[in-house]
LUMLUMKOL-561568 format. One record per residue: residue in one letter; x negated, y, z of N, C-alpha, C in turn. Coordinates in steps of 0.1 Angstrom, whole numbers, plus 5000, padded with zeros to 4 digits. Each point is the difference from the previous one (the first is absolute). Example, Ala and Ser with C-alpha at 12.3 -4.5 7.8 and 13.67 -1.06 7.14 Angstrom:
2
FIDREN type n.px n.py n.pz ca.px ca.py ca.pz c.px c.py c.pz
FIDREN    A 4868 4943 5078  5009  5012  5000 4991 5012 5000
FIDREN    S 5004 5011 4993  4991  5011  5000 5008 5011 5008
***
This chain:
56
FIDREN type n.px n.py n.pz ca.px ca.py ca.pz c.px c.py c.pz
FIDREN    M 5224 5298 4831  4996  4999  5014 5002 4985 5005
FIDREN    A 5010 4994 4995  5002  4986  5002 4990 4993 4996
FIDREN    F 4996 5002 4988  4987  4992  4995 4987 5001 5008
FIDREN    I 4999 5010 5004  4988  5002  5010 5001 4993 5014
FIDREN    Q 5012 5000 5004  5003  4992  5013 4998 4986 4997
FIDREN    G 5006 4995 4988  4999  4985  4996 4985 4997 4998
FIDREN    F 4994 5010 4993  4985  4996  4998 4992 5000 5013
FIDREN    L 5002 5008 5011  4993  4999  5011 5005 4988 5009
FIDREN    A 5012 4995 4998  5005  4989  5006 4993 4987 4994
FIDREN    Q 4998 5001 4988  4992  4988  4993 4985 5001 5006
FIDREN    L 4995 5010 5000  4986  5002  5004 4997 4992 5015
FIDREN    R 5010 5004 5008  5001  4995  5013 5001 4984 5001
FIDREN    R 5008 4996 4992  5002  4984  4998 4989 4995 4995
FIDREN    E 4993 5006 4990  4986  4994  4993 4989 4999 5011
FIDREN    E 5001 5012 5010  4989  5000  5011 5002 4989 5010
FIDREN    E 5012 4996 5003  5003  4990  5010 4996 4987 4994
FIDREN    G 5002 4996 4987  4995  4988  4994 4987 5001 4999
FIDREN    Q 4992 5011 4998  4986  5000  4998 4994 4998 5016
FIDREN    G 5007 5004 5009  4994  4997  5014 5001 4985 5003
FIDREN    L 5011 4993 4996  5004  4987  5002 4988 4992 4992
FIDREN    A 4997 5005 4988  4988  4991  4992 4988 5001 5007
FIDREN    E 4998 5011 5005  4986  5005  5009 4999 4990 5011
FIDREN    Y 5010 5000 5008  5002  4991  5011 4997 4985 4996
FIDREN    A 5007 4996 4990  4998  4986  4996 4986 4996 4995
FIDREN    L 4993 5012 4994  4986  4998  4997 4991 4998 5011
FIDREN    I 5004 5009 5011  4991  5000  5011 5002 4986 5007
FIDREN    L 5013 4995 5001  5003  4988  5007 4992 4990 4992
FIDREN    A 5000 4996 4988  4994  4992  4993 4985 5000 5000
FIDREN    L 4992 5012 5001  4987  5001  5002 4996 4995 5013
FIDREN    I 5008 5003 5011  4999  4994  5014 5000 4986 5000
FIDREN    A 5010 4995 4992  5003  4985  5000 4987 4994 4993
FIDREN    I 4993 5004 4991  4990  4994  4991 4988 5002 5010
FIDREN    V 4997 5010 5007  4991  5001  5009 5000 4991 5011
FIDREN    A 5012 4997 5006  5001  4991  5009 4998 4986 4996
FIDREN    I 5005 4997 4989  4998  4985  4993 4984 4999 4999
FIDREN    I 4994 5008 4995  4985  5000  4996 4993 4998 5014
FIDREN    A 5003 5008 5009  4995  5000  5015 5000 4985 5005
FIDREN    L 5013 4995 4997  5003  4986  5005 4992 4989 4994
FIDREN    I 4997 5004 4987  4994  4989  4992 4984 5001 5004
FIDREN    F 4995 5009 5004  4986  5002  5004 4998 4997 5015
FIDREN    L 5010 5003 5008  4998  4999  5013 5009 4987 5006
FIDREN    G 5006 4994 4993  5010  4988  5003 4992 4990 5009
FIDREN    T 4990 4997 4997  4994  4988  5007 4995 5005 5013
FIDREN    Q 4995 5013 5002  4996  5006  5013 5012 5001 5008
FIDREN    V 5012 5006 4996  5012  5001  5007 5005 4986 5004
FIDREN    S 4999 4991 4993  5006  4987  5003 4990 4995 5011
FIDREN    G 4988 5002 5000  4991  4994  5011 5004 5006 5013
FIDREN    I 5003 5016 4999  5003  5007  5012 5012 4995 5006
FIDREN    L 5010 4998 4992  5014  4996  5004 4999 4985 5006
FIDREN    S 4992 4992 4994  4999  4986  5005 4994 5002 5015
FIDREN    T 4990 5007 5002  4993  5002  5011 5009 5006 5012
FIDREN    V 5009 5008 4996  5010  5006  5009 5010 4990 5003
FIDREN    G 5004 4993 4990  5010  4989  5002 4994 4990 5009
FIDREN    A 4988 4995 5000  4995  4989  5007 4998 5005 5015
FIDREN    S 4997 5013 5001  5000  5004  5014 5011 5002 5008
FIDREN    V 5013 5003 4993  5010  5000  5006 5006 4987 5004
***
């Protein structure tokens, strides 16, 4: 019985680690998408911010 409880506890710990890995992958994907968007839209965003800064 103790073996089964230990095995189930081990499974729960592995699932927590798996969840952390999934969150890390999602965050990495979001970061990659944000970097790519800034590369392609950087000049447009810079122009908009310059216009806003000049008007203030």
